[in-house]
C-alpha positions as CSV (number, residue, x, y, z in Angstrom):
1,X,136.3,98.6,-20.3
2,X,138.9,99.3,-17.6
3,X,141.5,100.9,-19.8
4,X,141.3,100.2,-23.5
5,X,145.1,99.9,-23.8
6,X,146.1,98.5,-20.4
7,X,149.6,97.3,-20.3
8,X,148.6,93.6,-20.5
9,X,146.4,94.2,-23.5
10,X,149.0,96.5,-25.1
11,X,151.6,93.7,-24.8
12,X,149.3,91.1,-26.3
13,X,148.3,93.5,-29.1
14,X,152.0,94.2,-29.9
15,X,152.8,90.5,-29.9
16,X,149.9,89.7,-32.2
17,X,150.9,92.5,-34.5
18,X,154.6,91.5,-34.5
19,X,153.7,87.9,-35.1
20,X,151.4,88.8,-38.0
21,X,154.0,91.0,-39.6
22,X,156.8,88.5,-39.2
23,X,154.6,85.6,-40.3
24,X,153.7,87.5,-43.5
25,X,157.3,88.1,-44.3
26,X,157.7,84.7,-45.9
27,X,160.7,83.8,-43.8
28,X,161.5,80.1,-43.7
29,X,163.3,80.6,-40.4
30,X,160.8,82.4,-38.3
31,X,163.0,82.6,-35.2
32,X,165.4,84.9,-37.0
33,X,162.6,87.4,-37.7
34,X,162.2,88.0,-33.9
35,X,165.3,90.1,-34.2
36,X,163.1,92.7,-35.8
37,X,160.9,93.1,-32.7
38,X,162.7,96.1,-31.3
39,X,162.7,97.8,-34.7
40,X,159.0,97.3,-35.0
41,X,158.3,98.5,-31.4
42,X,160.4,101.6,-32.0
43,X,158.1,102.6,-34.9
44,X,155.0,102.5,-32.7
45,X,154.0,106.0,-31.7
46,X,151.3,106.4,-29.0
47,X,148.7,109.0,-29.8
48,X,148.7,112.3,-28.0
49,X,145.9,114.8,-27.7
50,X,145.4,118.4,-26.7
51,X,143.8,118.9,-23.2
52,X,140.4,119.9,-24.5
53,X,137.1,118.1,-23.7
54,X,134.0,117.8,-25.9
55,X,131.2,116.3,-23.8
56,X,128.6,114.6,-25.9
57,X,125.8,115.9,-23.7
58,X,126.7,119.4,-24.8
59,X,125.8,118.2,-28.3
60,X,122.4,116.8,-27.3
61,X,123.2,113.3,-26.1
62,X,120.9,111.9,-23.4
63,X,122.1,109.0,-21.4
64,X,118.7,107.3,-20.9
65,X,119.4,104.3,-23.1
66,X,116.5,105.2,-25.3
67,X,117.3,108.4,-27.1
68,X,119.3,108.0,-30.3
69,X,122.6,109.9,-29.7
70,X,124.2,109.2,-33.1
71,X,124.1,112.8,-34.3
72,X,125.5,114.1,-30.9
73,X,128.5,111.7,-31.2
74,X,129.0,112.8,-34.9
75,X,128.8,116.5,-34.0
76,X,131.1,116.2,-31.0
77,X,133.7,114.2,-33.0
78,X,133.6,116.7,-35.9
79,X,133.9,119.7,-33.6
80,X,136.8,118.1,-31.7
81,X,138.7,117.2,-34.8
82,X,138.1,120.5,-36.5
83,X,139.4,122.3,-33.4
84,X,142.7,120.5,-33.3
85,X,141.6,117.5,-31.4
86,X,141.1,116.4,-27.8
87,X,138.8,114.1,-25.9
88,X,135.2,113.4,-26.8
89,X,133.8,112.6,-23.4
90,X,131.0,110.1,-22.8
91,X,129.8,110.7,-19.2
92,X,128.0,108.3,-16.9
93,X,124.8,107.0,-18.5
94,X,123.7,104.7,-21.3
95,X,124.0,106.3,-24.7
96,X,122.3,104.6,-27.7
97,X,124.1,105.1,-31.0
98,X,124.5,103.8,-34.5
99,X,128.0,103.6,-36.0
100,X,130.5,106.0,-34.6
101,X,133.1,107.3,-37.1
102,X,136.2,108.7,-35.5
103,X,138.2,111.5,-37.1
104,X,141.8,112.5,-36.7
105,X,143.1,113.6,-33.3
106,X,140.0,112.3,-31.4
107,X,140.2,110.3,-28.2
108,X,136.8,108.8,-27.6
109,X,136.8,108.6,-23.8
110,X,134.2,106.7,-21.8
111,X,134.1,107.7,-18.1
112,X,133.4,105.2,-15.4
113,X,129.8,103.9,-15.6
114,X,129.4,105.2,-19.2
115,X,127.9,102.8,-21.7
116,X,127.7,103.2,-25.5
117,X,124.9,100.8,-26.5
118,X,125.0,100.2,-30.2
119,X,121.8,100.0,-32.2
120,X,120.6,96.6,-33.5
121,X,119.0,98.3,-36.5
122,X,121.1,97.2,-39.5
123,X,120.1,100.3,-41.5
124,X,121.9,102.5,-39.0
125,X,125.2,101.1,-40.3
126,X,124.7,102.4,-43.8
127,X,126.0,103.8,-46.1
128,X,128.4,101.0,-46.8
129,X,132.0,101.7,-46.0
130,X,135.4,100.4,-47.1
131,X,136.3,97.4,-44.9
132,X,137.7,94.0,-44.8
133,X,135.8,90.8,-44.2
134,X,137.8,87.6,-43.6
135,X,140.8,89.3,-45.2
136,X,138.9,90.4,-48.3
137,X,138.6,94.1,-49.1
138,X,135.0,95.1,-49.7
139,X,132.3,97.6,-49.1
140,X,130.3,96.6,-46.1
141,X,128.2,97.8,-43.2
142,X,130.1,100.1,-40.9
143,X,131.8,98.7,-37.8
144,X,130.4,99.9,-34.5
145,X,133.4,102.2,-34.3
146,X,135.1,103.0,-37.6
147,X,137.9,105.1,-39.0
148,X,139.4,105.3,-42.4
149,X,142.3,107.4,-43.4
150,X,142.4,109.0,-40.0
151,X,145.4,109.6,-37.7
152,X,146.1,109.9,-34.0
153,X,142.9,108.3,-32.6
154,X,142.1,106.3,-29.4
155,X,139.4,104.8,-27.3
156,X,140.0,105.1,-23.6
157,X,138.3,105.1,-20.2
158,X,136.6,102.8,-17.8
159,X,133.2,102.6,-19.6
160,X,131.6,99.9,-21.6
161,X,131.0,99.4,-25.3
162,X,127.9,97.3,-25.7
163,X,127.5,95.8,-29.1
164,X,124.4,93.8,-28.0
165,X,126.0,90.6,-29.1
166,X,123.4,88.6,-27.2
167,X,120.9,90.1,-29.7
168,X,120.2,87.6,-32.5
169,X,119.7,90.4,-35.1
170,X,123.1,89.9,-36.7
171,X,123.6,86.2,-36.0
172,X,121.2,85.1,-38.6
173,X,123.7,86.3,-41.3
174,X,125.6,83.1,-40.5
175,X,122.9,81.4,-42.6
176,X,122.1,78.8,-40.0
177,X,118.5,78.1,-38.8
178,X,119.7,77.9,-35.1
179,X,120.5,81.6,-35.4
180,X,117.1,82.5,-36.8
181,X,117.9,82.4,-40.5
182,X,115.1,81.4,-42.9
183,X,115.0,80.7,-46.6
184,X,115.2,84.0,-48.5
185,X,117.0,85.9,-45.8
186,X,120.5,87.3,-46.7
187,X,123.5,85.4,-45.4
188,X,127.3,85.3,-45.7
189,X,127.6,82.1,-47.6
190,X,127.8,83.7,-51.1
191,X,130.4,86.2,-49.8
192,X,132.6,83.4,-48.6
193,X,132.5,81.7,-52.0
């Protein structure tokens, strides 16, 4: 992850956001709605953080790719937020974690050669959290990185977020045998209905 909000990514993100907002406006003449772009862009306020670092290794995290560092992330994030905010630093190494829940005024910063490798154990993403799935509000497993009702948050740095997408542990939820699903296993088909 070179810079989470590189200028190219930021531009694309802004365009997608603007397109979504304008498209939902119900306007029959979409081109006229582009006049609102500057107004929308003026309302976007980039997050700012105090110059304080909270290194996850100070909270017990070990970058060996084996040790579960979930509690270290949680403690560092809570300490950072409770002390007015700053940067939760993930140093070089591979840090295994379950869901990471960000709090207000926290910048989760991955240094170069830092990797957060997310657990493939579904139970580590419980309890259920408020979320959206295919546009439907619901209670669901937590996202890998989650925040609800929080302000002034960011994910920055040159590190890597590894969701282990090559792992078939989650794919079988598609309800297709080619992804490892078998009769009796849960799947998303009922949720889609």
